C-alpha positions as CSV (number, residue, x, y, z in Angstrom):
1,M,-1.2,14.3,21.4
2,S,0.8,15.0,24.5
3,Q,3.5,12.4,23.6
4,T,5.3,13.2,20.4
5,I,6.9,10.6,18.1
6,Y,10.3,11.8,19.5
7,N,9.7,10.9,23.2
8,I,8.1,7.5,23.0
9,P,10.3,5.1,24.9
10,L,12.1,2.5,22.7
11,R,14.8,-0.1,23.1
12,R,17.6,-0.8,20.6
13,L,18.5,-4.4,19.7
14,D,21.2,-4.4,22.4
15,G,18.5,-3.5,25.1
16,T,19.6,0.1,25.5
17,G,16.7,2.5,26.2
18,T,16.3,5.3,23.7
19,T,13.8,7.5,21.8
20,L,13.6,8.8,18.3
21,A,14.8,12.2,19.5
22,E,18.2,11.5,17.9
23,F,16.4,11.5,14.5
24,R,14.7,14.9,15.1
25,G,15.2,17.0,11.9
26,R,15.7,13.9,9.8
27,V,13.3,12.0,7.5
28,M,12.5,8.6,8.9
29,L,11.3,5.5,7.0
30,I,10.0,3.3,9.8
31,V,9.5,-0.4,8.8
32,N,8.3,-3.4,10.7
33,V,10.7,-6.2,9.7
34,A,11.0,-10.0,10.0
35,S,13.7,-12.6,9.3
36,K,11.5,-15.5,8.1
37,C,9.2,-13.8,5.7
38,G,8.9,-14.0,1.9
39,L,9.5,-10.2,1.9
40,T,12.7,-10.4,4.0
41,P,14.8,-9.7,0.9
42,Q,13.5,-6.1,1.1
43,Y,16.3,-5.7,3.7
44,T,18.7,-5.3,0.7
45,A,16.8,-2.4,-0.9
46,L,16.1,-0.8,2.5
47,Q,19.8,-0.8,3.2
48,G,20.3,0.7,-0.3
49,L,17.9,3.5,0.5
50,H,19.6,4.2,3.8
51,T,23.0,4.3,2.2
52,A,21.9,6.4,-0.8
53,Y,19.9,9.1,1.1
54,A,21.5,9.2,4.5
55,G,23.6,12.2,3.4
56,R,20.4,14.1,2.6
57,G,18.9,13.3,6.0
58,L,17.0,9.9,5.6
59,A,17.2,7.3,8.3
60,V,15.7,3.9,7.7
61,L,14.6,2.4,11.1
62,G,13.7,-1.3,11.5
63,F,11.3,-2.6,14.1
64,P,11.2,-6.4,14.3
65,C,7.8,-7.8,15.0
66,N,6.6,-11.4,15.5
67,D,2.9,-10.6,15.1
68,F,2.6,-11.8,11.5
69,A,2.6,-15.6,11.4
70,A,5.5,-15.7,14.0
71,Q,8.0,-14.8,11.2
72,E,10.3,-13.0,13.6
73,P,10.9,-15.7,16.3
74,G,14.6,-14.9,17.1
75,T,16.1,-13.0,20.0
76,E,17.4,-9.5,19.5
77,V,21.0,-10.9,19.2
78,E,19.9,-13.4,16.6
79,I,18.0,-10.7,14.6
80,G,21.0,-8.4,14.6
81,A,23.4,-11.1,13.5
82,F,21.0,-12.3,10.8
83,C,20.5,-8.8,9.4
84,E,24.2,-8.0,9.4
85,T,25.4,-11.3,8.0
86,N,22.7,-11.9,5.3
87,Y,21.9,-8.3,4.3
88,G,24.7,-6.0,5.5
89,V,22.2,-4.0,7.5
90,T,23.8,-0.9,9.1
91,F,20.6,1.1,9.6
92,P,19.2,1.2,13.2
93,L,17.3,-1.8,14.5
94,F,15.1,-1.8,17.6
95,S,13.8,-4.4,19.9
96,K,10.8,-6.4,18.9
97,V,7.4,-4.5,19.2
98,N,3.8,-5.5,19.2
99,I,2.1,-3.9,16.2
100,N,-1.3,-5.6,15.8
101,S,-1.3,-7.6,19.0
102,A,-2.0,-6.2,22.4
103,P,-0.7,-4.1,23.8
104,R,0.2,-2.3,20.6
105,H,3.4,-0.3,21.0
106,P,2.8,3.4,21.4
107,L,4.9,4.2,18.4
108,Y,2.6,2.2,16.1
109,E,-0.4,3.7,17.9
110,Q,0.7,7.1,16.7
111,L,1.8,6.0,13.2
112,I,-1.4,4.2,12.5
113,A,-3.6,7.0,13.9
114,A,-1.8,9.5,11.7
115,Q,-2.0,7.3,8.6
116,P,-4.8,4.7,8.9
117,R,-4.5,3.5,5.3
118,A,-1.5,2.3,3.4
119,R,-0.8,2.9,-0.3
120,S,-0.6,-0.5,-2.1
121,S,1.2,-1.5,-5.2
122,G,-2.2,-2.0,-6.7
123,A,-1.5,-5.7,-7.6
124,G,-3.4,-7.0,-4.6
125,E,-1.6,-10.3,-4.6
126,L,-0.4,-10.0,-1.0
127,A,-3.9,-9.2,0.3
128,Q,-5.3,-12.1,-1.8
129,A,-2.7,-14.5,-0.3
130,L,-3.4,-13.3,3.2
131,T,-7.1,-13.7,2.7
132,K,-6.7,-17.2,1.3
133,H,-4.8,-18.2,4.5
134,G,-7.1,-16.3,6.9
135,L,-4.3,-13.9,7.8
136,L,-5.9,-10.5,7.1
137,P,-5.7,-8.2,10.1
138,A,-8.7,-7.6,12.3
139,Q,-9.1,-3.9,11.6
140,S,-8.7,-2.2,8.2
141,S,-6.3,0.3,9.8
142,D,-4.1,-2.4,11.2
143,V,-0.7,-3.1,9.6
144,L,-1.2,-5.6,6.8
145,W,2.0,-7.6,7.2
146,N,5.8,-7.5,7.6
147,F,7.6,-4.7,5.8
148,E,4.9,-2.0,5.9
149,K,6.6,1.4,5.7
150,F,5.7,4.7,7.4
151,L,7.4,7.9,6.1
152,V,7.9,10.5,8.7
153,A,8.9,14.1,7.8
154,R,11.6,16.2,9.5
155,D,9.0,17.8,11.8
156,G,7.8,14.4,13.1
157,S,4.6,14.4,11.0
158,V,3.7,11.0,9.4
159,R,3.5,11.9,5.7
160,A,2.8,8.5,4.0
161,R,2.2,4.8,4.6
162,F,3.1,2.1,2.2
163,A,1.8,-1.5,2.1
164,P,4.4,-4.3,2.3
165,D,4.0,-5.0,-1.4
166,V,5.4,-1.5,-2.2
167,T,9.1,-2.4,-2.4
168,P,11.8,0.1,-1.2
169,E,12.9,0.7,-4.8
170,D,9.3,1.4,-6.0
171,A,9.3,4.7,-8.0
172,G,6.3,6.1,-6.0
173,L,8.0,5.4,-2.6
174,V,11.4,6.9,-3.8
175,S,9.6,9.9,-5.2
176,E,7.8,10.5,-1.9
177,I,11.1,10.2,0.0
178,E,12.8,12.7,-2.3
179,S,9.8,15.1,-1.9
180,V,9.9,14.9,1.9
181,L,13.7,15.3,1.9
182,G,13.3,18.5,-0.1
């Protein structure tokens, strides 16, 4: 791929243009987030990971997305205030992106191409609920729902993908983070 994960144009919540270049050499946990989802409380544990592992080189990065039952309807200002006020989020948040809707953001194009399948908790309850409500994604490689997590190594390679039902404190996720941190 001619475009690396580090030079894909992005926008911070404040509208400032940026890329992931500032995170080169760090491990990134890239998560699509939403404020009005049953999984929104994962913000607390994501902040916990960010705080606990930042000194070892982990950066949790949040990408709001309204693709999943319109559960992120707010403006960037509203999203930032919500995350700070309700969950004490200090990890970087970016402007809303399209993940399963067209046009898919180039960052998610690369993440999904590198890891087309997510590891699940195995319970299957989320997929069953989405099926019941007709909300499963169109393609099996699409992101399932809010709070799917991509683990990116220090060299920019996408090492793992975790379904939304794998919580940030899940032993398998934490073990993978520690392994990639070295």
